[in-house]
N, C-alpha and C positions, 0 to 999 in steps of 0.2 A: 294878224298870229300877235300875242303878247311877248312879252322877254322875258326869256328864263333867269329867274332869280335864285338864287342858294341862299337856304336857310337851315341856320343850324338847325338842333332839335329844340336848344334850348331858348331859341328866338322865337320858334313856330310856337311853344309851350308858351311864351310870356304872348304874344300874340293873340292865342287861343281864348284864353283867361281876360284879357281886354275886350274879346268880342263877346265872351259870358258876360262880363261886368256892362256891359251895354244892352243886351239883350234883357237885364233885369231893371233897366230903366221903367219908369212909373209915371205913364204920358198922362194918366188923368187929372185933369185940373190945367194940364199945358193950355197956354194961350198959341195963337197961331206965330207968332214970333218965338216961341219957344221950341214950337213944332218943326217950324225951318229949320231952324240953330240945330237940331236934335238929326232931322234930316242928312242935314249936310254930313255929321258926325258919322251916320250912318253907312250914307255912300262913299265915304273914306276908309270905314272898315271894311265895307265889300270890296270895295280897290287892294287894299290890303292883304284881303284873305285870300282873292284872287291871283294875286303874286306870288301867295306860301302853296300854291296848291301843292299838295305831296304828288310826286308823278306814277306810283304808283297805287293804282285802284284799289287794290285787295288789301291794300295793310291799313292797321290798326291808326296809323296815322291819317289815314286818307279819311277813314270814317271818323276819328274823332272831328276833323278839320269841316268835314260833310258837314258833321250836328251843327255846330257852331255857324258855318255858312250859310246853312238853311233857316236857322235862327233869326240870325242879323237880317235876310231877307224878311222874314216875317216880321219883322219889327217895324222895317221898312212898308210892309201893305199895311199894315196897321196906322200908321202915320199918315200914309196916301189917305185912308178911310178919311180917319179923325179929317182934315186936311179939306177932303169932298163936303164931310159934313158942316165944316163952319163956314164954309164959302158958300 
């Protein structure tokens, strides 16, 4: 089980904005090395988002968090697919 980390609303919002920014990354034309570096960034963002997961699954904060978390995971899947095509 992960450790419980307390995030202020401002810190959580800043993290979500960073996640949204990462989701807008254009992977077209990236070579294998660029994709692997991006994959490391994405994995780190997922780790940070996991730490910032709101406790109340019925809250607006959780809904916003889940949307960004899912988007970053989708980017991770996209990168895996692109790497598979390159190898």
